[in-house]
C-alpha positions in Angstrom: 38.4 131.9 24.7 36.7 133.3 21.6 35.2 131.0 19.1 37.6 129.6 16.4 37.9 127.6 13.4 39.8 124.4 13.7 40.8 121.7 11.4 42.4 118.4 12.1 44.4 115.5 10.9 45.8 112.3 12.0 49.2 111.0 11.8 49.5 106.9 12.0 52.5 106.4 14.8 51.9 102.9 15.1 49.4 100.3 14.0 47.4 101.3 17.7 48.2 104.8 18.0 47.3 107.8 16.1 48.6 111.4 16.8 46.1 114.2 16.3 47.2 117.5 14.5 44.8 120.4 15.4 45.4 123.5 13.3 44.1 126.9 14.3 42.6 128.6 11.5 43.0 132.5 11.2 44.1 133.2 14.8 47.7 133.8 16.7 47.8 131.6 19.9 50.4 131.5 22.8 51.6 128.1 24.6 49.0 128.4 27.3 45.9 128.7 24.7 47.5 125.7 22.6 47.6 123.5 25.7 43.9 124.7 26.2 42.9 123.7 22.4 45.0 120.2 23.3 42.9 119.5 26.3 39.6 120.3 24.6 40.7 118.0 21.7 41.8 115.1 24.5 38.5 115.6 25.9 36.7 114.9 22.8 38.8 112.0 22.1 38.0 110.6 25.4 34.4 110.9 25.1 34.7 108.7 21.9 36.8 106.3 24.0 40.5 107.2 23.0 42.2 107.5 26.5 45.8 108.3 25.6 45.8 110.4 22.6 48.8 112.7 21.7 47.9 115.9 20.3 49.8 118.6 18.6 48.4 122.0 17.9 49.5 123.8 14.8 49.3 127.5 13.9 50.3 129.3 10.8 50.1 128.7 7.1 53.6 129.0 5.4 56.8 127.3 6.5 58.0 130.5 8.0 55.2 131.1 10.2 54.4 127.6 11.3 54.5 126.9 15.1 53.9 123.3 16.5 52.9 122.8 20.0 53.2 119.5 21.9 55.5 116.7 22.8 58.8 116.8 20.8 58.4 113.4 19.3 54.8 114.1 18.2 55.8 117.6 17.0 58.6 116.1 14.5 56.0 113.6 13.5 53.5 116.0 12.4 56.0 118.2 11.0 57.2 115.5 8.6 53.9 114.5 7.6 53.0 118.2 6.9 56.4 118.5 4.8 55.5 115.2 2.9 51.9 116.4 2.3 50.7 113.2 4.1 48.1 115.1 6.3 44.3 115.8 5.1 42.8 118.4 7.2 39.0 118.0 8.3 36.9 120.7 10.0 36.3 120.0 13.7 34.2 121.8 16.4 35.8 122.2 19.9 34.2 125.3 21.5 
């Protein structure tokens, strides 16, 4: 997997849980790569002590080109947060 630029944001799902959205910058990925990226993020979160984090991988910038990968419930929560501009993106290193 080549080095990519990622940003991430969080969506509060409940008082204790957050859904992490990872956005792939400037690259096209498929479902297999999306799962690999989600695994990298889960590993990073586990190293910080978060065991059961839900991760959604986001690709694309315009509404027409957006693709979201993840559990359907979490995908819908992230999509709603993006639509309502309720996500703030921050750079993150995963590679």
